[in-house]
C-alpha positions as CSV (number, residue, x, y, z in Angstrom):
1,M,0.0,0.0,0.0
2,T,1.4,3.4,-1.0
3,F,1.3,6.5,1.2
4,H,-1.3,8.0,-1.1
5,E,-3.6,4.9,-0.7
6,F,-3.1,5.1,3.0
7,F,-4.0,8.8,3.1
8,L,-7.2,8.2,1.0
9,L,-8.1,5.3,3.2
10,Q,-7.7,7.3,6.4
11,R,-9.5,10.3,5.0
12,G,-12.4,8.1,4.0
13,R,-12.6,6.4,7.4
14,N,-12.6,9.8,9.1
15,E,-15.4,11.1,6.8
16,Q,-17.4,7.9,7.5
17,M,-17.0,8.4,11.3
18,E,-18.0,12.1,10.8
19,L,-21.1,11.1,8.9
20,K,-22.1,8.7,11.7
21,E,-21.6,11.4,14.3
22,R,-23.7,13.9,12.2
23,F,-26.5,11.3,12.1
24,E,-26.4,11.0,15.9
25,W,-26.6,14.8,16.4
26,E,-29.4,15.1,13.9
27,R,-31.3,12.3,15.7
28,T,-30.8,14.1,19.0
29,R,-32.1,17.4,17.5
30,W,-35.2,15.6,16.1
31,L,-36.0,14.0,19.5
32,A,-35.6,17.3,21.2
33,C,-38.1,18.8,18.7
34,L,-40.6,16.0,19.5
35,F,-40.3,16.5,23.2
36,L,-40.8,20.3,22.9
37,Q,-43.7,20.2,20.4
38,P,-46.4,19.6,23.1
39,H,-45.3,22.7,24.9
40,R,-45.7,25.1,21.9
41,K,-48.8,27.2,21.3
42,K,-51.6,25.5,19.6
43,G,-51.3,25.7,15.9
44,S,-47.6,26.5,15.9
45,K,-45.1,23.9,14.7
46,L,-41.5,23.4,15.6
47,N,-39.0,22.2,13.1
48,P,-35.7,20.6,14.1
49,K,-33.8,23.3,12.2
50,D,-35.6,25.9,14.3
51,L,-33.8,24.6,17.4
52,I,-30.3,24.6,16.1
53,R,-28.6,24.8,12.7
54,F,-25.5,22.7,12.5
55,E,-22.3,24.0,10.9
56,W,-22.3,21.4,8.2
57,E,-25.8,22.4,7.2
58,K,-24.6,25.9,6.5
59,K,-21.6,24.8,4.4
60,D,-22.4,21.5,2.7
61,D,-24.7,21.3,-0.3
62,K,-26.3,18.1,-1.2
63,K,-23.9,17.3,-4.0
64,N,-20.8,17.7,-1.8
65,L,-22.4,15.5,0.9
66,E,-23.0,12.7,-1.7
67,K,-19.4,12.9,-2.9
68,R,-18.1,12.6,0.7
69,K,-20.5,9.7,1.4
70,K,-19.2,7.8,-1.7
71,A,-15.6,8.4,-0.7
72,A,-16.3,7.1,2.8
73,E,-18.0,4.0,1.5
74,Y,-15.0,3.4,-0.8
75,A,-12.6,3.7,2.1
76,A,-14.7,1.3,4.2
77,K,-14.6,-1.3,1.4
78,K,-10.9,-0.8,0.9
79,Y,-10.3,-1.1,4.6
80,E,-12.3,-4.4,4.8
81,S,-10.3,-5.9,1.9
82,I,-7.0,-5.0,3.5
83,N,-8.1,-6.6,6.8
84,K,-9.3,-9.7,4.9
85,N,-5.9,-10.0,3.2
86,K,-4.1,-9.6,6.5
87,N,-6.3,-12.2,8.3
88,G,-6.9,-14.5,5.4
């Protein structure tokens, strides 16, 4: 494995972990929205983005997010194949 491959692999793994972390924060925000909804005035609705807007929502557009997701998936597959070769 070359340094470049290692770098891409590590970057992909980091992005994969970051995507998982984002998912957890978005789930937490959604649950907070559900818990707060009964305490709102009648007829008013609370959206999760009304509570907090995350930094990645301000920066990332949908296209960039898809690109990063594909890179993270590629890195995960590459990492799995490397581990199979080591163990197998």
